N, C-alpha and C positions, 0 to 999 in steps of 0.2 A: 684463781689460785695459780701459783707458780708451777712450772713444770717440775722443778726440783722438789717442791712440796708434794706433788702427785707421786713422784718416785718414792719419797719417804713413806707416804701412806701405803704404798703397795708392799714395801719391804718390811716396815715396822708396823706390827698389828695395832699398837697403841699410839701411833704418830699423831693422830688428830688430837687426842687429849694432851699429849706432851708438848705440842707446839702452841697451845693456847695459854692464856694467863687466867688464873682463877681470881675471883673477887677477893678482896682483903677481908679478913675476919672482922666482926664487929669490934669497935673500939680502936681500930687501926687508924692513924691519921689520914685525912682525906688525900686522895691522889696516889695512895700507895696500893700496890697490888701484890699478891702472893704468887710466886712462881709455881707453875704446875710441876708435878713430879718429873724427874728426868726419865728419858726412855731407858728401858732395861737393855743390857747388852744382847744383841741379836747376832747369831752366826749367819751372816749374809750368804756365804757360800752354800750352806745347808739349805737355807730358805730358797735361794734361786735354783739350786740343783733339783730340789723337790718340785718346784714349778716347772722346770724344764722337762722333768720326767713325765709329767702329765700333759705336756704340750705336744700336739701332733707334729709341729714343725721342729726340725733339728736346728736349734738356735745356739749360737756361740756367744753367750752373754759375757764370757770372761774377756773377750777382746773387742767386741763390737757394740758400740752404743746403740746402733740400729736394732740389733738382736736383743739387747737388754731392754730397750723400750718396748719392743714387740712382746717379749716375754711378760712384761708388766702390764700388757694390755693398753699401752699408751700409743698415741700417734707418733710414728717415727719418721715422718716426712722431713724433707730438707728444711722446709719453713719452720717446723717445730724445733729441729735441731739448731737452726740459726737463732731462734728465740731463746733456747736453753743456753746457747753460747753467749748471747747478750746478757742473760740473767746472771751467768757465772763470770762475766767480765773478760771474755775472750777478746784479745787485741789483734789477733792474726786476721788473715784474709779469709772471710767466710765462703768465698768462691772456691777455695782449695778445700773441698769437703773432706778429703782423706786426712789431711793434717788436723782439721777442726774436729773430726770424729775421734781421732786418737786422743786429742787434748780433752775433749768432752768426757770420754770414758774414764780417763784418769782423774779428772776433777770430780766427777760424780762419785767415784769410789772413795776419793779423799773426803768428800763431804759426808758420805754415808759413814765412813770410819770415825769422823770427827763428831758424829751425832749418835754414837752408841752402837755402831755396826762393827762386828768382828770381820774384817776384810783381809783376805790373803795379802801378805806383804808385797808380792810381785804385781798386784793390781793397783797399788797406790804409790805415791812419792815417799 
């Protein structure tokens, strides 16, 4: 499973169902599938703030991709972040982890917003 997919599953309670395709109803031409229902709008800030309140670590998920991944219970190692960068099409130098991390955080917030997340405007493009 993709790292971004794992992020979605942690933020969107119904991401698993919404990212799959349902079989077509009987009588539908062969090779046709029915789309799964779209994910409902989720207040990402509220969800992540709730998670942060119950987390023993003080994590700044609003600016740090490392803290966001930790908050979601995901591996935030450099190798995982490089893999996420590859998955999202990062064309910069992955050895400049500061620049990559800033880009990653912005891209993740953009992707979450594009997939049904209500994300504060200052966290996305």
